[in-house]
C-alpha positions in Angstrom: 109.6 122.6 51.2 107.3 119.7 50.6 108.4 116.8 48.5 105.6 115.7 46.3 104.5 112.0 46.1 106.0 111.4 42.7 109.5 112.6 43.8 109.3 110.6 47.0 108.3 107.4 45.1 111.1 107.9 42.6 113.7 108.4 45.3 112.4 105.3 47.1 112.7 103.2 44.0 116.2 104.4 43.1 117.3 103.7 46.7 115.8 100.2 46.7 117.6 99.4 43.4 120.9 100.8 44.7 120.7 98.8 48.0 119.8 95.6 46.1 122.8 96.0 43.8 125.4 96.9 46.4 125.7 93.4 47.9 126.1 91.8 44.5 128.8 94.3 43.5 130.6 93.8 46.8 130.9 90.0 46.1 132.6 90.6 42.8 136.3 90.8 43.1 138.7 91.5 40.3 140.5 88.4 39.1 144.2 88.8 39.7 146.3 86.1 38.2 148.4 84.2 40.8 152.1 84.5 40.7 153.7 81.2 39.7 155.4 79.4 42.6 158.5 77.4 42.6 156.7 74.2 43.2 153.5 73.3 41.6 151.6 70.1 40.9 153.2 69.9 37.4 156.7 70.5 38.7 157.3 69.4 42.3 160.4 70.7 44.1 163.2 68.2 44.7 164.1 68.3 48.4 167.5 66.8 47.6 168.6 69.6 45.4 166.5 72.6 46.2 168.1 75.8 47.4 167.3 77.3 50.8 165.3 80.1 49.1 163.3 77.6 47.1 162.5 75.6 50.2 161.4 78.7 52.2 158.8 79.4 49.5 156.9 76.3 50.5 154.0 76.8 52.9 155.0 76.4 56.5 158.7 76.2 55.7 160.9 79.1 57.1 164.6 79.6 57.4 165.0 77.1 60.3 163.1 74.2 58.6 164.7 74.8 55.2 168.2 74.6 56.9 167.1 71.4 58.7 166.0 69.9 55.4 169.3 70.8 53.8 171.3 69.4 56.7 169.4 66.1 56.6 170.1 65.3 52.9 170.0 63.0 51.1 166.5 61.6 51.4 165.4 58.3 49.9 161.8 59.5 49.8 160.0 62.6 50.8 158.2 61.0 53.8 161.6 60.9 55.6 161.1 64.6 56.4 158.4 63.5 58.8 159.8 60.2 59.9 163.2 61.6 60.7 161.6 64.5 62.6 162.9 67.2 60.3 159.5 68.9 60.1 156.2 68.3 62.0 153.5 66.1 60.4 151.1 69.1 60.0 153.8 70.9 57.9 154.6 67.8 55.9 150.9 67.4 55.1 150.9 71.0 53.7 153.8 70.4 51.4 153.7 66.7 50.5 152.0 67.3 47.2 154.6 70.0 46.2 157.8 68.0 46.8 159.7 65.0 45.7 162.9 63.3 46.6 164.8 62.4 43.4 167.7 60.0 43.6 171.0 60.7 41.9 171.6 59.0 38.6 174.0 56.1 39.0 176.2 55.0 36.1 
């Protein structure tokens, strides 16, 4: 069965439109809201009082590092995590904006 010229042209145009739209549709991803984390820029995590579970939620901090952080308390400032060798410098760079080291209130 022969396909006439009009049908062939129509199919070619439809195929061209579909192939030009597919890459644009592939780039669109549904926007899924991010789950809130324990530490964010507005509420940094206090390394002097955080629980082990809270510490493990930080990027690059697992069970071993979280336990080392807890064992090394109290910290005068957050950079002591790096200077005391509690965590590597690369890991500290990942979390430095997410943590603080509050000092206890003295009366």
